[in-house]
C-alpha positions in Angstrom: 16.5 -58.5 -59.1 16.2 -58.3 -62.9 12.5 -59.2 -62.6 12.0 -56.5 -60.0 13.7 -53.9 -62.2 11.6 -55.2 -65.1 8.4 -54.7 -63.1 9.5 -51.2 -62.0 10.3 -50.3 -65.6 6.9 -51.6 -66.7 5.2 -49.4 -64.1 7.3 -46.3 -65.3 6.4 -47.0 -68.9 2.7 -47.2 -68.0 2.9 -44.0 -65.9 4.7 -42.3 -68.7 2.0 -43.5 -71.2 -0.9 -42.2 -69.1 0.9 -39.0 -68.2 1.7 -38.5 -71.9 -2.0 -39.2 -72.9 -3.1 -36.7 -70.3 -0.8 -34.1 -71.6 -2.1 -34.7 -75.2 -5.6 -34.2 -74.0 -4.7 -31.0 -72.1 -2.9 -29.6 -75.2 -5.9 -30.5 -77.4 -8.3 -28.9 -74.9 -6.2 -25.7 -74.7 -5.9 -25.6 -78.5 -9.7 -25.9 -78.8 -10.3 -23.1 -76.3 -7.8 -20.9 -78.1 -9.4 -21.6 -81.4 -12.8 -20.8 -80.0 -11.5 -17.4 -78.8 -10.1 -16.5 -82.2 -13.2 -17.6 -84.1 -16.2 -15.3 -83.7 -19.1 -17.4 -82.3 -22.4 -17.2 -84.1 -25.5 -19.0 -82.8 -28.4 -19.3 -85.2 -32.0 -20.6 -84.9 -32.7 -20.9 -88.6 -36.4 -21.5 -88.5 -39.1 -22.0 -91.1 -40.7 -18.6 -90.2 -38.2 -16.7 -88.2 -34.4 -16.6 -87.9 -32.8 -15.5 -84.7 -29.0 -14.8 -84.4 -26.9 -14.4 -81.3 -23.2 -13.3 -81.1 -20.8 -13.8 -78.2 -21.4 -11.6 -75.2 -23.7 -9.3 -77.2 -26.6 -11.8 -76.9 -29.4 -11.8 -79.4 -28.6 -9.3 -82.2 -31.0 -10.2 -85.0 -34.6 -11.4 -85.4 -36.0 -11.5 -88.9 -38.4 -13.4 -91.1 -36.9 -16.4 -93.0 -38.0 -15.0 -96.3 -36.4 -14.1 -99.6 -37.8 -12.0 -102.4 -36.5 -12.5 -106.0 -37.3 -11.3 -109.5 -40.0 -13.4 -111.1 -38.0 -13.6 -114.3 -34.5 -13.8 -112.9 -34.4 -16.1 -109.9 -30.8 -15.2 -109.1 -31.8 -11.6 -108.8 -32.4 -11.2 -105.0 -34.5 -8.1 -104.3 -34.9 -8.4 -100.5 -34.2 -10.7 -97.5 -35.8 -11.1 -94.1 -38.3 -8.6 -92.8 -38.1 -6.5 -95.9 -38.8 -9.5 -98.1 -41.8 -10.4 -95.8 -43.2 -6.9 -96.3 -43.1 -7.4 -100.1 -44.6 -10.8 -99.6 -47.7 -9.3 -97.9 -48.3 -7.1 -100.9 -46.3 -8.7 -103.7 -45.8 -6.3 -106.6 -45.8 -7.6 -110.2 -42.6 -9.3 -111.2 -41.5 -10.2 -107.6 -41.5 -13.7 -106.2 -41.4 -14.1 -102.4 -40.7 -17.4 -100.7 -39.5 -19.2 -97.6 -36.3 -21.2 -98.3 -36.9 -23.3 -95.1 -39.7 -25.8 -94.7 -40.4 -27.9 -91.6 -37.1 -26.8 -90.1 -34.9 -27.9 -93.0 -33.8 -26.5 -96.3 -36.4 -26.5 -99.1 -34.5 -24.3 -101.5 -30.7 -24.7 -101.0 -29.6 -21.7 -103.2 -31.9 -19.2 -101.5 -31.2 -20.7 -98.0 -27.4 -20.0 -98.5 -28.1 -16.4 -99.7 -30.4 -15.8 -96.8 -28.1 -17.3 -94.2 -25.1 -15.3 -95.5 -27.2 -12.1 -95.4 -28.2 -12.7 -91.8 -24.6 -13.5 -90.7 -23.2 -10.4 -92.4 -25.9 -8.2 -91.0 -25.5 -9.5 -87.5 -21.7 -9.3 -87.5 -21.1 -6.2 -89.5 -17.3 -5.8 -89.6 -16.8 -7.8 -86.4 -15.2 -11.2 -87.4 -12.8 -13.3 -85.4 -9.1 -13.5 -86.3 -9.6 -16.9 -87.8 -13.2 -16.4 -89.0 -16.5 -17.6 -87.8 -17.6 -20.7 -85.8 -21.3 -21.3 -86.3 -23.8 -23.3 -84.3 -27.0 -24.1 -86.1 -30.0 -25.5 -84.3 -32.0 -28.3 -86.0 -35.2 -30.3 -85.2 -34.8 -33.8 -84.1 -36.5 -35.2 -87.1 -33.9 -34.1 -89.7 -32.3 -36.8 -91.8 -28.5 -37.2 -92.4 -28.9 -35.7 -95.9 -30.7 -32.7 -94.4 -28.0 -32.3 -91.8 -25.3 -32.2 -94.4 -27.2 -29.7 -96.4 -27.4 -27.4 -93.4 -23.7 -27.8 -92.6 -22.9 -27.0 -96.3 -25.1 -23.9 -96.2 -23.3 -22.7 -93.0 -19.9 -23.1 -94.6 -21.1 -21.4 -97.8 -22.3 -18.5 -95.5 -18.7 -18.1 -94.3 -18.4 -20.4 -91.3 -15.0 -21.9 -90.9 -16.2 -24.2 -88.1 -19.9 -25.3 -88.4 -21.8 -27.7 -86.1 -25.4 -28.6 -85.5 -27.3 -28.8 -82.2 -30.7 -30.3 -81.5 -33.3 -27.6 -80.9 -34.8 -29.4 -77.9 -31.5 -29.3 -76.0 -30.8 -25.7 -77.0 -34.3 -24.8 -75.9 -33.9 -26.5 -72.6 -30.6 -24.6 -71.9 -32.1 -21.4 -73.1 -35.1 -21.8 -70.8 -32.8 -22.3 -67.8 -33.6 -26.0 -67.2 -31.1 -28.0 -65.1 -29.9 -30.1 -68.1 -26.7 -31.3 -66.5 -28.3 -32.5 -63.2 -29.5 -36.0 -62.5 -33.1 -34.8 -62.6 -35.5 -35.3 -65.5 -36.8 -32.1 -67.3 -39.2 -32.0 -70.2 -39.1 -29.3 -72.9 -41.6 -28.8 -75.7 -40.3 -26.5 -78.4 -43.1 -25.5 -80.8 -41.4 -23.7 -83.8 -42.7 -22.6 -87.1 -42.3 -25.9 -88.9 -41.7 -28.6 -86.2 -42.5 -29.4 -82.6 -39.7 -31.1 -80.6 -40.4 -32.8 -77.4 -37.6 -34.1 -75.2 -36.9 -35.4 -71.7 -33.4 -34.3 -70.7 -31.1 -35.4 -67.8 -27.4 -35.5 -67.1 -26.5 -33.4 -70.1 -28.2 -35.7 -72.6 -31.6 -36.4 -74.3 -33.1 -39.5 -72.6 -36.3 -39.6 -74.8 -37.5 -37.4 -77.6 -40.1 -37.1 -80.3 -40.3 -34.7 -83.2 -43.3 -34.0 -85.4 -43.5 -31.7 -88.4 -46.3 -29.7 -87.0 -45.7 -26.1 -86.0 -47.0 -22.5 -86.3 -47.0 -22.4 -90.1 -49.2 -25.5 -90.2 -51.7 -23.8 -87.8 -51.8 -20.8 -90.2 -52.4 -23.1 -93.2 -55.2 -24.9 -91.4 -56.8 -21.5 -90.6 -56.5 -20.4 -94.3 -58.1 -23.6 -95.5 -60.9 -23.3 -93.0 -61.8 -19.8 -94.1 -61.6 -20.7 -97.7 -63.8 -23.8 -97.3 -66.4 -22.2 -95.0 -66.6 -18.7 -96.4 -65.1 -19.0 -99.9 -62.7 -16.3 -98.9 -59.0 -16.3 -99.9 -56.7 -14.8 -97.2 -53.0 -14.2 -97.2 -50.4 -15.8 -94.9 -50.2 -12.6 -92.8 -53.9 -12.4 -92.3 -54.0 -16.1 -91.2 -51.3 -15.5 -88.7 -53.2 -12.5 -87.3 -56.3 -14.7 -86.9 -54.1 -17.3 -85.0 -52.7 -14.7 -82.7 -56.0 -13.0 -82.0 -58.5 -15.9 -82.0 -56.3 -19.0 -81.9 -57.0 -21.0 -78.7 -57.3 -24.5 -77.4 -60.7 -23.8 -75.8 -63.8 -22.1 -77.0 -63.8 -18.3 -76.4 -66.2 -15.5 -77.2 -63.7 -13.2 -79.1 -64.5 -12.1 -82.6 -62.5 -10.6 -85.4 -63.1 -9.0 -88.8 -61.2 -10.8 -91.6 -60.6 -9.4 -95.0 -59.7 -11.2 -98.2 -60.8 -11.9 -101.8 -64.1 -13.7 -102.5 -63.4 -16.7 -104.6 -66.8 -16.5 -106.4 -67.0 -12.8 -107.2 -63.3 -12.0 -107.1 -64.1 -8.9 -105.1 -62.5 -7.8 -101.8 -64.8 -9.0 -99.0 -64.8 -9.0 -95.1 -66.3 -11.6 -92.8 -66.5 -11.9 -89.0 -64.8 -15.0 -87.4 -65.3 -16.2 -83.9 -62.7 -17.8 -81.6 -64.9 -20.9 -81.3 -64.6 -21.5 -85.1 -60.8 -21.2 -85.0 -60.7 -23.5 -81.9 -62.6 -26.2 -83.9 -60.3 -25.7 -86.9 -57.1 -26.1 -84.9 -58.1 -29.2 -83.1 -56.3 -31.6 -85.3 -52.8 -30.0 -85.4 -53.0 -29.2 -81.7 -53.9 -32.8 -80.9 -50.8 -33.9 -82.8 -48.6 -31.8 -80.6 -50.3 -33.1 -77.5 -50.0 -36.7 -78.7 -46.2 -36.2 -79.3 -45.9 -35.1 -75.6 -47.9 -38.2 -74.5 -45.8 -40.5 -76.6 -42.6 -39.1 -75.1 -44.0 -39.5 -71.6 -45.0 -43.1 -72.3 -41.4 -43.9 -73.4 -39.8 -42.1 -70.4 -38.0 -44.3 -67.8 -40.0 -44.5 -64.5 -37.3 -42.6 -62.5 -37.3 -39.7 -64.8 -41.1 -39.7 -65.2 -41.4 -39.4 -61.4 -39.1 -36.3 -61.6 -41.4 -34.7 -64.2 -44.3 -34.6 -61.7 -42.3 -31.9 -59.9 -40.3 -30.3 -62.7 -43.3 -30.3 -65.2 -43.3 -29.4 -68.8 -41.7 -26.2 -70.2 -43.0 -24.8 -73.4 -40.7 -22.8 -75.7 -40.9 -21.5 -79.3 -43.4 -19.2 -81.0 -46.2 -21.7 -80.6 -45.9 -21.7 -76.8 -48.0 -18.5 -76.8 -51.1 -20.2 -78.2 -53.9 -19.3 -75.8 -54.8 -22.1 -73.5 -52.2 -24.5 -74.8 -50.5 -24.8 -71.4 -53.8 -25.5 -69.7 -54.8 -28.1 -72.3 -51.4 -30.0 -71.9 -51.8 -29.8 -68.1 -55.3 -31.4 -68.3 -54.1 -34.1 -70.7 -51.0 -35.1 -68.9 -51.8 -34.2 -65.2 -48.5 -32.4 -64.9 -47.6 -28.7 -64.3 -46.9 -26.8 -67.4 -44.9 -23.6 -67.7 -44.3 -21.2 -70.6 -40.6 -20.1 -70.6 -39.6 -16.5 -70.5 -38.5 -15.2 -73.9 -40.0 -18.5 -75.3 -39.4 -17.5 -78.9 -35.7 -16.9 -78.3 -34.9 -19.9 -76.1 -33.3 -22.0 -78.8 -30.9 -19.2 -79.9 -30.1 -18.4 -76.3 -29.3 -22.0 -75.5 -27.1 -22.3 -78.6 -25.3 -19.1 -77.6 -24.7 -20.4 -74.1 -23.2 -23.6 -75.6 -20.9 -21.5 -77.8 -19.7 -19.6 -74.7 -19.1 -22.8 -72.8 -15.8 -24.1 -74.2 -16.1 -27.6 -72.8 -19.7 -28.0 -73.9 -18.9 -26.8 -77.4 -15.8 -29.1 -77.6 -18.0 -32.1 -76.7 -20.5 -31.0 -79.4 -17.6 -30.7 -81.9 -16.3 -34.1 -81.1 -19.8 -35.6 -81.4 -20.2 -34.0 -84.8 
């Protein structure tokens, strides 16, 4: 009889323990959801070239260049940030230094990055701040180191974030592109940003296989500038190189032509030349091949079951580099898979981060992982 009572008591204790643990989990979950409601959610794609900010139900509210202009003699004297700084950069007056605080998706200049991030957050929010402050979700490339991650989190907190977390760009891009990331089906996303390209196969809410290479839009611009300088002895600015990429950049030879203006390195005089799409196609072969190889490497490491799914779901391109003419066709030829360019490709990372912020359960999981 005593043994029977002892067994019943043991069962009651176990039930009480499990019920108590469940209640604790429920209380923590409720507290997290309440905290998320009181903290204003800010999702940021802090890129090498562009920064995109999204807020709560408002969606994307800010898109600006990741640039800062300072006094040449007083580095702490910030003259302009964002698009205004980029305008100065294109025709830099004497005494003004213009720079990009981010490089290859990570912080290159910590002080200026903090100033820039704080400026963007304040501009995006205005006077709208949650009762407890800001919770910020920053997107990062897969190749960032632990030191670089800590630097980004520190910059977020310095910019006013009470709660700051990081999210991989590939997962954010997949969510923003509308891929079925939580289903037991493999999906591949290729996010081509300004400083990096992130490739990932995603299924069941996680990244199964991924690759990240520090090759992106800004590297294509640099290759174009170097080509023009070497072939024509013409020095062109970053803005002109980007215009050439957008107009003539392609992964196949085309017949388009474009007049390019710059400064002749021999005479020092303003000069114009005519470039062809075929020339730019040849110049871009190496960086484009690095992107394609990253995709192939990811596919070769993908489990057979997920690889079979990709024959149907294909490859989805996001980021600014997704618009490079003929890139989707080239990847399709090289991999034998269907390739799609996502709608609002440039904004996919920020949209995905914003949707994660709005999903209390998904954000809580991300917070616990961080």
